[in-house]
N, C-alpha and C positions, 0 to 999 in steps of 0.2 A: 678546211678552203679553199686551197693554192691555188687552182684551177677558179673561181670564180673572179668574173669582170669587174672593177668596180672606177665608174667614170662620174669625174667628178669636175664643179665649175674653176673649183678654191684646188689646190694641190694637198693630199693628203700626205698627213703626219704621222712618221715614222714611229711614234714615241706612245706612248697607251698615258688613257691619261684615267686619273683619278677618280673623275668626277663625270664618268657614266657612268649611267646606271645598267645592267645589265640580265635586267631579270625579266622574266621574258611573262610577255602580258597573258593573262591568261584568257581576256574574251577574243585575244588574235586565235591562241589555240583551241578552243574549245570551240570554231567554227572551220577547224583542217579536215574534218574525222570524214564531211564536202568533199574535200579532194584525193580521197586517199590513190583512189587509181589513178588521178590524173598526174599526182605529182611523184606513183611509181614511174614513171618513164622518163621523168625528168634528169638531163646528164648536165651536172655541173657547168661544164663550161658551153654550156643553151643559154644559161644565166648569167645579164646584168645588168649591173644594179646604179643606178641614176641618181648622182646627188646634185642638186643647189643647197648649198650649208644657209645662205643668205638669198633667195629672190628678191628683189628689188631692193637689192643696193640703195642707188640711188633715192627713192624714198625713204630706204631711212638714212645714211646721209641728213636730209635735208624734214627728215621727222613725222613725217609721213610713216607709223611705227604700224598701225595696223597695216599696210598695204605689204608687209614684206611675209614674208614665209621661208619654213625648211622644208623642201623637197624631196622622199624619194623616190626612187619609179622603180621597180623590179618589171625588169622582159625576160620570156623565156622565147629559144629563136624566132627572136625580130618582135616580140609582140609583149606588148606593155601589160603583166598578167595581177599587178601588184599595186599599190599607191599613198603614199604619208603626201600630207600634207602637214607641219603645226606648224597656228599662227598666234604668236607669242605675246603678239602685240593686241588683241583681239579686242574690243573695245575698249582703247587704252584711255579712249577725255573723257569717257564719262567718270558721273561724281564713285562708283565704284570700284573705278579705275581697271587694268584689264585683266581679261579674263582669256586668259589661254587656252587656244583650242586645241584637239587632234582631228581631221576627220581622216579614214582610212577606206579600203573595200578593196577585193579580192573581185577581178571579173569569173563571175560566173555564181557566187555564194549568191546561199537565196535568200539571205537577210540583208542582203544591200549593200549602203552605204553607212559607216559608224561615225557616231562628234559630232553630226548638224547640227545648228544650234536654230531651230525653224524661228525664222520673226512674222513678221506682219506676211500675210497670205500674198501672193500674187496679184495684182491687181491686172489689170488688160487694156495697162496701157503696155506699149512695145514697149521694151526699154534695153538697148546693150549696149554691152563694155567695150572698152577699147585702150589701146595707148593712155599714157597721162603726159610725157613727156615726148615723145618717136612718131610724131603723124606726117606723114607726108601726103603729098595728091592721090595716089592710088589709095590708102587709107581714107580721105576726103570725099573718094571716088563713088566707091561703093558706100558708105554711109549715106551717103544722095542716095543711091535706088534707090535702099531699102527702105527707104523714109524712117526711119526707127522716128517715137514718139521723145527717146529722151532716151540721151548719152553719160553712160556713167566711162569718164576717165579715168582712169587709175592706176597704178604703179603692179607690177609683177604680175606673169603668170601663173602661179600660184592663184595669190587673189584676186584675178578675175576668172579664174575655174572655179571659186568658193564661191563667186557672185551665181554663176550658172547653178550652182548645185543647190545657192539657198534660193534660189528662184527672183535673186531680186533683181536677175537679168536675163533673158530668153538667149542671151547669147555673146561669145562671146570672138570678137570680130578684127581681127589680122592678118589684111591681105599684103603684109611686106617676108622679105626680113627679117629677122634680128631675135629670136628665139636659136634657145640651143634645145638640141635634146634633153637634156634637165631640166627647160625649165614647164617640157610639155608628158613627158614620161609620168608623171606620177597619177598627173592629170586627170589624161586621156585614161587609166586604167581603174583607177575611177570613177569617171561616167560612164565607161564601158558596165562597172559592176553598178550605178545608176540605171542604164538602157539609154544611155544617151552614147553623143561619137564623137571622137576628135580625128579632124583631118587635118589636109593644106587647101589650099584657096578650089583643088580641083577636086575637092574627093577622094585624095586617096591616102588610106592610111598608114598612118607614121611605121613606118621599121622602127627600132631599137637595138641590136645587135652592134656587135663591139668597132665591126670596118666601116659600119655608116658616117654617109656625112656630121657632125654636131651639130652646122646650123639647117634651121629648118624652111629652107631656102623662099619653099612654094606657099608661106603663109601659115596662119592660124586660123580655125574653123572650131568652135567647141560650143557644143547644144544640148539638149538635155528632147527636144524633141524640132521636127520642119527642118531638120539639117539640109534638107534638100532643096525647100525655102531658097533660102543663101547663098547656096549654090547653081541652082537656076538665075540667079540674076547677078553674078561675078560680074563685072561688065567686059569688053574683050581687052581694052586698054590694059585693066590690070589683070586677066591674059594673059595679056602678050609680056608684057614687066614683068610679071614669074616663070613665062617657059626657060625651060632650062636652055643655056645658051652655048 
């Protein structure tokens, strides 16, 4: 696929690894018939694959292993359409040890998101998730305005999006620059497949073509429901700080 574009946080190695499993996933292949017409018109040069081989690097070095994920997002003509979030150390602190999981989704797939391991049902508490280690006054201002009952401060964009998908948080709120397109493309596509949304703090959909700015300069907001409720409460001071200069 000489025209396929792959953009990654880390440099891509030229050499081939014998440890890579090239077996095609039958579960994924079984869903592709739903997309024959949609995929028929796609050109190779319209596809961009966004890869973060270790999302949550800081948390990895600090032994918060369950915060780290591997992210693969696929966009077509700038729109996130497919995503994979692999969590290799999920529940690593439990007595039984880590149970790796892979969550994936195709936007428009009737069977929705695959690989979620549902835990306890969502409570009535207003729980949001945000950054563990990159807070600032604008993030704190937004959190104060929305009045969350509980704030999950965790590392890794992929991990935060999983909290929303798992319904252990109702929103991922990050009104600041800091994340990159390879941090959000996979989760964006999976949220679409689940009926959710991922936008910047102005409500704009993220664009993922190969010429786009890598930084998500206007922040990130991800939800399964009530997305507009959060957008309506973004403080003017935050909007001013995030507006393009």
